[in-house]
N, C-alpha and C positions, 0 to 999 in steps of 0.2 A: 504494500500500500504506500501511496505517496506521502512523504513528509512525516511519517509516524515518529521517527527518531527525533527529528527537529522539533516536532510539536511537544514531545515529552521533555526534551531539553529546555524548551522555552517555559514550560509550565511546571517543571520539576518541583520547585519550592512550594508552589500552591498545592500541588497534589499531595505532598508530604504534610503540609500544614493542615489541610482538610482532614486527612486521616487522623492526625494527632488530636484535632478537636473532637472527632467521633470517639476516639479512644478514651477521652477524658470522662465520658459519661459511663457510670458503672451499671451497665445493663445486665445485671446478674439475674437470670430468670429463676433460679432455684430458691431465691430468698425473697419473700414478700416485702421485706423492708425496702427493696429496690424497685418496687412496682412502678413508681412514678418515673424513675430513671429509664426503665425499659420503654415506657410510653414516649418519653422525650427522645430516645434513640430512634424509635419508629418514625416519629415526626421528622427527625433530621434526615433519615434515609429518604423519606418521601420528597423532601425539599431538594435533595441532591439528585434524585432521579428526574425530577422536573427540570432542574437546571441542566442536566445532561442531555435532554432532548426528548424524553418520553412525552407523548401527546396526552396520555391519560395516566394518572397515578392516584391510587386510593389506599387508605388504611382500612383494612378489612378486619372487623372485630371477630373474635372467637370466644369460647368459654374461658380462655386464658389470655395470653399475650397476643396482640394483633399481628396480622400478616400484611406486609406492604406489597402491593401489586402495582406494576407499571407496564406500559406497552407502547410500542411505536409500530404501527402497521403501515408499511409503505406500498404494498401491493399484495393482495390476497393470493395471487398466483405464485408468489415467491415463497421459499421455505421460511419456516418460523423456528427460531431458537428460543427455548425457555431457559432462562438463567435462574438457578436456585442458589440461595445463600442464607446465612442467618446472622442477625445482629445481636443476639444474646451471647453472653460470655459465661465462663465458669466462675464460681466463687474464687476470690483471690487468696484464700487461706492456704497455708499459714503466712500471715502478713510479715512476721518477723524474719522470714527467709528471703524476702525481696531486698535487693540492693538499692532499689529506689521505689517509691510508692507505686502500686499497681495501676492507679488511675491518674498518674502524673507522668505522661509519656516523656521519655528522654531518648536521644540518639547517642549511641556509644559504638565505637569501633571494637571489633573482636577479631581473633585470628581467622575465623571463618567468614566474617563480614568486614573486610578491611574498609569498605565504603561506608560502614556504619549500619546499625540495626536499631529499629524502634522498639524499645522495651516498654511493655505495658500489657495488662491483661486484655486479651482479645486481639493483640497485634497480628498474630498469624491465624488464630482460630476464633472467629472467621472474619472479623471486621476488615483486616487488611486485605485478605484474599477476596472477600465479597466486593470491597470498594474498588479493586482493580477493574471489575466489570463495569462499574459505574463510570470510571474515567475512560475506559475503552469505548464505552458508548458515547461519551462526550466527544472524544476524538472523531469518531465516525460521523456523528451528526454535524459537528462544527466544520468538518472538511467535506461534507456531502459525499461520504464514502461508505455509508451504511448499505450493504448489498442485499439485505433481506429483512424480514420482520423480526422483531425481538420482543420478548415478554420477560418480566422480572417477577419472581416470587421470593421475597425475603422475609423469613419468619423469625419469631422471637422465642421459640421454645425448643430449639434443637438440643441444647445442653440438658434438657429435662425430658428428652425422649419424643419431642414433636407431638405432644399429647393431642393437640387439636388439628394438626395438619391433615391427617387422614380425612377427617370430616370435611374440611375445606376442599380438598382435592376431589373427593367423591361428589361434592355438590357443585363443582365448577368445571366439569369436563370440557364444555365448550370454551369457556374463558381461557383455560389452560392448554387447549389443543396446540400441538407442536409437532415438529419433525425430529427434533433431538433436544435433549436436556443437557445443559452445560453447568458443571459444578466445579468450583475451586475451593475445596475443603480437605485437600490431601497434600502430599508433598512430592518431592522428587529426590533422586539419589544424591546429587551434589550440584553446585552451581555450574560445573563444567561437564556434568553427566545428567542431562535431562531425562526424565522418565514420565510415563503416563500410567496411572493406576488403572489396572484392568480387573481387579478383584477386591472386594471388601468382605470383612468378616461380619457375621451377624452378632447379636447381643441378647443376652438374658440377664436382667439385673434384679436381684431379690434382697430382701432384708430378713434376717432370721432373729428370733427372740427365744431365749431359753429361760424358763421360769422354774425356780426351786421353791423355797419357803415363801410364806405369804408376806414377809417383811425382811429387811436387812437384819442379820443376827450378829451377836457378839461372837467373834471368832475363837475366843477362849472357851466360852460356855458351850458352843455348838460345833466348833471345828472338829472334823473327823466323825461326826454323828449324822450330819445331813449332807446331801449332795450340794456342792458349790457350783452354781450355774456357770461361773467363769471357767473353772477347771474343766467342767463337763464340755462346755462349748469348745475350749481349746483342743480337747481330745477329738471331738467330733470333726472339727475343721481339719485337724492334722490327718485324719483318716481318709479325707477326700482325695488324697494322692498316695500312690504306692511308692515303693523304693525306686522305681524308674520314672517317677513324676508323671505317671499315667493316672488319669482321673478315674476314680473307682465307682462313680455313679452308674449302676447297671443300665445298659442300653445307650449310654452317652455317645459311643462311637459307632453305633449301628449304621448311620447314614453318612459317615465321614468319607469323603472322596479321597482315595489314595492316588496321588499324582504319579504318573509314570516316571521311570528313570530318565527318559528323554526330557520331560518337562522340568524335572528337578535339575537336570544338567543345564538347561537354558537359564533357569533362575540363578544358578551359581555363577553365571557369567557376569552378573552385576558386580561392580567393584565393591569390595568390603574388606576392611582390616579389623580383625578381631582384637588386636592389641589397641588400636585407636578407639574401638568401641568400649573396651574395658577402661581405658584411660579417661575417656569422656565422662564415664559414669562413676569413676573412682572406685572400681571394684577389681578384685584380683582373680575372679573366675566368673564364667557365665553359668547359667543354671537353667534346667528345663527338661523336657521330655527326651528320654534316651533315643538314640538312633536318628536324631534330626539336628540339622545345623541351626545356628542362631537365627539366621534369616528365614528358615523354614518354620521354626517354632513361633515366630512372631507374625506369620502371614498365612501359611497354609494349614496350620494345626490349631485345633480348638484349645482353649485354656479355661482355667477356673482360678480366680484370684480374690482374696479378701481385700476390700477397699477401705474398710474401717471396722474397728472392734472396740467395744467399750462396756463398762459395767462397774458397779461398786464405787469406791471412793478414789477420785483422781485429783483431788485438790492438794494444796501444799501441806507438808507434814504427814503424819500417820493417823489413820483411823482404822482400827482393827475390826473389820466387818466381813461377814459372808453376805455378798449381795443377793438380793431377791431375784434379780434379773441380769442377764447378759445379752448383748446385742452384737450383730455384725452385719455389714453390707457386703454382698458378694456379687461379682460380675463374672459372667461366662462369655467369652468371645467364641463365636461359632463360625464354622466354615460353610460354604454353599451346600445345600441339601439338608442341613440340620435345621429343623423347624424350631424357632425360639420358644413357642408356646409348649410344644411337646417336651423340649429340654427342661423348661421351667417346671413342668409337672413331674418329670422324672427326678429332678433334683429334690422337689418338695417331698415326694414319696420316700426317696432314699434318706433324706436328712431326718425326717420324722421317724423312720424305721430304726435308725442307729442310736436314738436317744435312750439312755438307760432309765431304769425305774428311779423315781424320785424327782424327775423334772418333766415339764411339758414343753413342747416345741411349737412355735408358730412361724410359718414361712409366708411372707407377704411379697408377692411379685410387684415390682415397680414398673418397669417398661422393658421393651425389647424390640428386635427387628431381625429381618432375614439377611443373610449374606447375599452377595451379588457378584456376578462375573460378566464383564462386557466383552463382546467378540472383537478381535483385532482385525477382522476382515471387513468391517463396516465402513461406510463412507465417513461416518463421524470420527472414527478412530484415525482414518487416513488423513482427514482434514486437520486433526490435532497434530498428528505426526509431521505433516508438512509445515505447519505453523512453527512448531518447535525447531525443526531443522533450519528454517529460514532465520530465526532469531538467535539460536544457539550455535548454528553452524555444524550440528551433528544430529544424527537420527536418534530420537528418544528410545529408551528401553522400556518395553512393557513390564510392569511390576505389580504384584499383588500386595495389598496393604493389610496390616494387622488391625487397622482401625475399623470403625463401624459408622456407617451413615444409614440408619435403618430405613429412611424414607426412599432410598434409591429403588429397592424392590417394590415398594408401594407405587412409585411412579410408573414402573413398567406394567404392573398389574392394572392400574386404573387408567393411565394415559396411553398405554400401548406404545411407548417410545423408549429408545435406549438412552442411557446416560453416558456422557463422556466426562471423565474426571481429570481436569487439567489443574493439578496442584503445583504451587510454586514454593511451598515451605520446605524446610529441612528438618530431619529428625532432631537436630540439635537446638531447635527453636523453642523447646521447653513448653509446648502447649500443655495446658492443664496443670502446669507446675509454676512455682515461683520463678520470676525473671523471664517470663515468656517474652519472645521477641520475634521480629520479622525483618529480614534484611532489606535495606533500601534497594539494593540491586534486584532482589527477587520481586519486590513490589513493582518497580518500574519495568522489569522484564515481563511481568505478567501483563501490564498495560500494553506493552509493545506486541506481545504474542497473541492475545485474545482477538484483536481485530482480524488477524490473519486466519484464524479459525473460521470466522464469518465468511471471509473471502473464499477460502477453499471449500467450505461446506456448500456454499451457494453454487460454486462452479461444478462440484462433483454431483450435485443433485439434479443437474440438467439432463 
């Protein structure tokens, strides 16, 4: 496309400052204390879409946080690209581990980002990556180079499972009708090794509660005589993996797809340094399911992890009690063909069955979603591949991701269209963690690459 690099160079400071202003708003969807901030962010996204050239933009209410919808239809005979993103962010906790306040964005240079990276909650996941599409839209409309129709659906509940998105999608098939869905909520291998995500893991998220006595008890008077829910829960959770770190829930692996040796060999071609991986995480050894590599463990294999565990007294000093209750939050990352609702039920049945006498167990499902694999022989994938090759100077590598975007399978089911995952983040960007950041190079490279996807997709659709 003409003048794209010069346009970005001319507007670079404004592009960065606009993103910084968006990142200052603490749009934490999981915490009701931030409800007004979430609404403020939705309004800000609406304004930016209007300024970028959308003819119609609306804030669509849901039972939870609203969805921002925008569109520009230039010719109904041309293809339509639906852009999905989210404006909500993860909670910033633990605050004390941030080097700078999570909602006071700063730009700092790092070894990986010598041009600087924006440090803030939501910088990469997903405000920065979502906003690349808004600025790409601005470029195409400002220079009269938009080659096809475009629709935007930016939601505010992705970090809490997109609780109301399914209802919205099912009720708006005509509004959301498209030829391909474009998402930037994933990453790539490295700034000099672009990649396109072709697979996502599904997710089952549950909370478990183990109850013993009807109140907290004195550990001296009752210790050793009644079941301690925290001790019991620790043993129950430990039993969920065997000595090979294989998940012990009966039926858990029944539908897991075993990739062929050829496919695993292709995956292994992606550049990866185990020493660098361990150094970046400050660990002396990796850990996981036997007979699989690190990259296979975190992409093509299912997992079960405790995300939080608590109970009893956790304040300063000592309090000698046997807690009445213990709690844990557990996530299971699933691979294609594993149904998240079936897995949730298998986990519930198993966890309840291994509880010893003296305690009761409650398993409460939170949310989940299916895994997804996108074909690499589609015109959508080819358009993305061509776009990356133009801007990075090298052909991108297809790569499966360990993350989950549960709504992708919903989109295919309801809207009958494929999704292309053009992510520009890096594994080192600390999404969901303290000191989340997004490279300035990556942000601007996304703005440069996305319009080329529009160009190639329109050409290949003829």
